[in-house]
C-alpha positions in Angstrom: 13.3 -23.6 13.1 14.8 -22.5 9.8 11.8 -21.5 7.7 12.3 -18.8 5.2 9.6 -16.3 4.2 10.6 -13.0 3.0 8.5 -14.9 0.6 5.4 -14.1 2.5 6.7 -10.7 3.0 7.5 -9.9 -0.5 4.3 -9.8 -2.4 0.7 -8.7 -3.2 -0.7 -10.1 -6.3 -0.2 -7.7 -9.2 -2.6 -9.8 -11.4 -5.5 -12.0 -10.4 -4.3 -15.4 -9.0 -6.2 -18.6 -8.8 -5.1 -21.8 -7.0 -4.8 -23.5 -10.4 -1.9 -21.2 -11.4 0.1 -22.0 -8.3 2.9 -24.3 -9.3 6.0 -25.8 -7.6 8.4 -23.1 -8.7 11.9 -23.4 -7.3 13.8 -20.1 -7.9 17.5 -19.7 -7.3 18.1 -19.6 -3.6 20.7 -17.3 -2.1 23.7 -18.6 0.0 23.0 -18.3 3.7 26.5 -16.9 4.0 25.5 -13.9 2.0 22.6 -13.1 4.3 24.4 -10.9 6.9 21.7 -8.4 7.7 18.6 -9.2 9.9 15.3 -7.4 9.8 12.6 -8.0 12.5 8.9 -7.6 11.5 7.2 -4.7 13.3 3.9 -6.5 14.2 2.2 -3.2 15.1 2.4 -2.2 11.5 2.1 -5.6 9.9 -0.8 -7.9 9.2 -1.4 -11.5 8.2 -4.9 -12.2 6.9 -7.1 -14.5 4.8 -10.3 -14.5 2.9 -12.6 -17.4 2.0 -16.0 -17.7 0.4 -19.0 -18.2 2.6 -22.2 -19.2 0.7 -22.6 -16.2 -1.6 -20.3 -13.8 0.3 -16.8 -13.7 1.9 -15.4 -14.2 5.4 -12.2 -12.4 6.3 -10.0 -13.1 9.2 -6.5 -12.7 10.6 -3.9 -14.3 12.9 -3.0 -12.3 16.0 0.3 -13.9 16.8 3.0 -14.6 14.3 6.6 -13.7 13.7 9.0 -13.3 10.9 12.8 -12.6 10.7 14.1 -11.4 7.3 17.7 -11.9 6.2 19.3 -9.9 3.4 22.6 -9.0 2.0 22.9 -5.6 3.5 20.0 -3.4 2.2 19.7 -5.6 -0.9 16.4 -7.5 -0.3 16.2 -8.9 -3.8 17.5 -12.3 -2.8 16.6 -12.2 0.8 15.1 -15.0 3.0 13.1 -15.0 6.2 11.7 -17.2 8.9 7.9 -17.1 9.6 5.8 -19.0 12.2 2.1 -18.4 12.8 0.2 -19.4 16.0 -2.9 -21.0 14.6 -4.8 -20.6 17.8 -4.9 -16.9 17.3 -7.2 -17.1 14.3 -9.9 -14.4 14.5 -12.9 -13.7 12.3 -14.9 -11.4 14.6 -17.3 -14.3 15.5 -16.4 -16.3 18.7 -18.5 -19.4 17.6 -16.9 -19.5 14.2 -13.4 -19.0 15.7 -13.8 -21.9 18.1 -14.9 -24.1 15.1 -11.9 -23.0 13.1 -9.6 -24.0 16.0 -11.3 -27.4 16.3 -10.3 -30.7 14.7 -12.7 -29.9 11.8 -10.3 -27.3 10.6 -6.9 -26.2 12.0 -6.9 -28.6 15.0 -4.7 -26.1 16.9 -3.9 -28.4 19.8 -2.2 -30.9 17.5 -0.9 -28.3 15.0 -0.1 -25.1 16.9 1.9 -23.5 14.1 1.8 -23.0 10.4 5.0 -22.0 8.6 6.3 -20.9 5.2 9.8 -21.7 3.8 11.0 -19.7 0.8 12.8 -21.5 -2.0 13.9 -18.5 -4.0 12.7 -15.2 -5.5 12.7 -13.3 -8.8 12.2 -9.6 -9.1 11.1 -7.2 -11.9 11.4 -3.6 -10.7 9.3 -3.6 -7.6 7.2 -6.6 -8.5 8.2 -9.8 -6.8 7.4 -13.5 -7.3 8.6 -16.1 -4.8 8.3 -19.8 -4.6 8.2 -21.6 -1.3 6.8 -24.4 0.9 3.8 -23.7 3.0 3.0 -26.0 5.9 -0.5 -26.1 7.4 -1.9 -28.9 9.7 1.3 -30.9 9.1 0.9 -30.8 5.3 3.6 -29.1 3.2 2.8 -27.9 -0.3 4.6 -25.6 -2.8 3.0 -22.2 -3.4 3.8 -19.1 -5.3 3.5 -15.6 -3.8 3.3 -12.5 -5.9 3.4 -8.9 -4.8 5.2 -5.6 -4.4 8.2 -4.1 -2.6 6.7 -1.0 -1.0 9.9 1.0 -0.3 12.6 1.5 2.2 13.4 4.5 4.5 14.0 5.6 8.1 11.3 5.9 10.7 11.0 8.5 13.5 13.4 6.4 15.6 16.1 6.7 12.9 16.0 2.9 12.2 15.9 1.7 8.6 12.6 0.1 7.6 11.3 -1.7 4.4 7.8 -2.8 3.4 6.2 -5.5 1.4 2.8 -6.8 0.6 2.0 -10.3 -0.6 -0.7 -12.7 -1.7 -1.3 -16.2 -2.7 -4.4 -18.5 -3.3 -4.5 -22.0 -2.0 -6.9 -24.9 -2.1 -7.7 -25.4 1.6 -8.4 -29.2 1.1 -4.9 -29.7 -0.1 -3.8 -28.9 3.5 -6.3 -31.1 5.3 -8.9 -28.5 5.9 -11.6 -30.6 4.3 -14.7 -30.1 6.3 -17.7 -28.6 4.5 -21.5 -28.6 4.5 -24.2 -27.1 2.4 -27.3 -24.9 2.9 -29.8 -24.7 0.2 -27.4 -26.4 -2.2 -24.6 -23.9 -1.5 -21.4 -24.9 0.2 -20.8 -23.1 3.5 -17.1 -22.8 2.9 -15.4 -22.2 -0.5 -12.5 -24.4 -1.7 -10.1 -21.6 -2.3 -8.6 -19.3 0.3 -6.6 -16.1 -0.3 -3.7 -15.5 2.1 -2.3 -11.9 2.3 0.6 -10.5 4.3 1.6 -6.9 4.8 4.9 -6.4 6.4 6.9 -3.5 7.7 10.3 -4.7 8.8 12.9 -2.9 10.9 16.6 -3.4 10.4 18.1 -5.1 13.5 21.9 -4.9 12.6 
């Protein structure tokens, strides 16, 4: 699978985002031949999470199993790419009943759609601020999104291996991806229409 998501790796919104501002941006994509260095995401120090409105509050959750491989031109990450795949069955919101519902056909339908992915289409950088366009696939539906965030730095860990960090965020309309179920209590929708996806990555240089 050739999905690219340094995208997801490279950003945490530096200004408030709304799903309405997300547009099908196609930034200049690097040549695959230039991407000679591989970075593996250290999942112990990385996190993929989401937040969505519930009645008058918010529900937060995460995915326990996912992987990303970042490719750069040496240590130059500014036009890097990456592959990311997320196991949808590992969704967790600290409530077993709600998690089972999210895995069902009403939401992620994890038996039919065991993975969601992101493919970057290019990136622009201003200092440590990054904006990347890409294609997000959830429940078999692919839509363009824009991720914004920060490059957090690069250095060597206790093991002597080079590491670099990113944090990223985007807001999507869940119904655009087939997550259409909803209900109301006292006139209030149980689930909000917009969901914020955030990724925090610490990646280790593999070659």
